[in-house]
VOGU-3710 file (C-alpha; in Angstrom, 3 decimals, decimal comma):
1> mkkilsclkl> -102,450/-20,742/197,815  -105,774/-19,685/197,497  -104,842/-17,731/194,477  -103,461/-20,886/192,762  -106,602/-22,795/193,467  -108,643/-20,122/192,147  -106,527/-19,983/188,955  -106,713/-23,798/188,610  -110,621/-23,630/188,856  -110,890/-20,829/186,222
11> ksagylneda> -108,990/-22,914/183,767  -110,450/-25,768/184,423  -114,003/-24,413/184,188  -112,952/-22,823/180,767  -111,539/-26,097/179,716  -114,852/-27,500/180,233  -116,813/-24,925/178,207  -114,680/-25,246/175,418  -115,353/-28,932/175,071  -118,996/-28,447/175,346
21> ftliealiaf> -118,819/-25,499/172,749  -116,866/-28,012/170,404  -119,472/-30,621/170,703  -122,291/-28,269/170,044  -120,441/-26,851/167,185  -119,659/-30,275/165,962  -123,386/-31,224/166,138  -124,651/-28,119/164,676  -121,956/-28,792/161,437  -123,140/-32,180/161,202
31> sifitivffm> -126,605/-31,546/161,196  -125,993/-28,855/158,287  -124,084/-31,351/156,363  -126,966/-34,026/156,681  -129,496/-31,138/155,646  -127,590/-30,283/152,471  -126,774/-34,142/151,661  -130,883/-34,593/152,117  -131,748/-31,972/149,709  -128,809/-32,641/146,966
41> tpvfqiilnn> -130,037/-36,110/146,589  -132,993/-35,420/144,564  -131,222/-32,650/142,537  -128,610/-35,342/141,516  -131,527/-37,621/140,708  -133,204/-34,864/138,340  -129,806/-34,242/136,635  -129,297/-37,713/135,923  -132,713/-38,491/134,528  -132,730/-35,217/132,299
51> kdsekslqam> -132,476/-37,517/129,339  -135,866/-39,188/130,108  -137,821/-35,937/130,421  -136,332/-34,860/127,249  -137,873/-37,801/125,504  -141,150/-36,998/127,167  -141,104/-33,461/126,044  -140,372/-34,713/122,759  -143,514/-36,946/122,767  -145,765/-34,001/123,934
61> ewevfssqik> -144,301/-31,734/121,406  -145,101/-34,349/118,417  -148,692/-34,428/119,650  -149,154/-30,762/119,328  -147,386/-30,745/115,944  -149,367/-33,873/114,683  -152,717/-31,888/115,541  -151,424/-28,384/114,052  -150,496/-30,262/110,662  -153,557/-32,289/110,681
71> keirlstrae> -155,729/-29,169/110,975  -153,650/-27,223/108,463  -154,221/-30,070/105,903  -157,888/-30,387/106,465  -158,455/-26,490/105,908  -156,112/-26,496/102,777  -157,181/-26,493/99,238  -154,000/-27,892/97,898  -151,119/-29,563/99,100  -147,512/-30,316/96,961
81> lisnrliltk> -143,878/-31,306/97,657  -141,182/-28,965/96,137  -137,720/-29,888/97,057  -138,512/-31,805/100,165  -140,785/-28,900/101,525  -144,337/-29,396/102,133  -146,381/-26,418/100,643  -150,071/-26,286/101,613  -152,276/-23,642/100,123  -155,167/-22,047/101,632
91> dsetiqyeky> -157,234/-19,311/100,119  -154,172/-16,475/99,527  -151,918/-17,999/102,072  -148,970/-20,358/101,125  -147,587/-22,419/104,250  -144,428/-23,942/104,250  -143,133/-26,843/106,387  -139,282/-27,199/105,996  -136,237/-28,349/108,035  -134,149/-25,562/109,650
101> gsslrrrvns> -131,284/-26,837/111,480  -132,294/-29,672/113,799  -135,808/-28,381/113,688  -138,740/-28,320/111,614  -140,307/-24,718/111,117  -143,302/-23,176/109,489  -143,556/-20,286/107,222  -146,408/-18,459/105,843  -146,042/-16,816/102,663  -142,208/-17,384/102,609
111> tgheiilqnv> -141,916/-15,068/105,880  -141,941/-15,727/109,356  -139,874/-18,145/111,528  -142,000/-20,775/113,697  -140,255/-23,792/115,068  -142,868/-26,367/115,297  -140,999/-29,392/116,183  -137,271/-29,685/117,707  -134,776/-32,232/117,891  -135,492/-33,738/114,429
121> sqysftilnn> -132,747/-35,794/112,587  -134,792/-37,029/109,580  -138,260/-36,181/108,178  -140,316/-36,907/105,126  -143,428/-35,788/103,675  -145,509/-38,060/101,218  -148,475/-37,296/99,328  -150,732/-40,117/99,165  -154,154/-40,461/97,228  -156,279/-38,595/99,554
131> avktivtdlw> -153,822/-37,945/102,331  -150,699/-36,457/103,592  -148,175/-38,679/105,592  -145,371/-37,313/107,558  -142,626/-39,247/109,138  -140,211/-37,740/111,621  -137,296/-39,292/113,277  -135,711/-37,668/116,297  -132,291/-37,366/117,376  -132,403/-40,463/119,834
141> gkeysvtafp> -133,586/-42,578/116,700  -137,510/-42,785/117,589  -139,740/-42,485/114,649  -143,129/-40,640/114,564  -145,599/-40,976/111,720  -148,794/-39,210/111,255  -151,273/-39,539/108,236  -153,657/-36,403/107,852  -156,769/-36,251/105,626  -158,466/-33,356/104,394
151> lvnsgpvp> -162,253/-32,850/105,156  -164,753/-34,888/103,663  -166,911/-32,362/101,609  -163,677/-30,426/100,328  -162,535/-33,558/98,376  -158,965/-34,783/98,062  -155,975/-32,671/98,451  -154,323/-32,536/95,022
//
């Protein structure tokens, strides 16, 4: 009889340990799940808001492009439009701005391939009296415009 009672005690003690282990295991699994959900929420938010960041990058890229083209027009001695390309002459260099796919690129002496503006759907260069006007429409339909004037001392850009 003592053997039967001792066997029952061992079985019931083992049974209680299994319940406690299962409860601890469930708590650990639940805490891991909550941690994963906590860190995945910002990731999904970043993925869903990716388009807004692309638009803000486009605005910053436009600012860099407009600064660069203003500087080159100020330093150039001549500007002309040939088959929808802006060609600037500066000393012995010829600088071309042209569309390449959905980008605007810059080439010096018809060599090189420097992408200066991405996600462009339409663009136009216009030579005014004393300036060059650039209008660019991006892939989302937003229109950007800049007018660049040459240096006052160098006279108008022909």
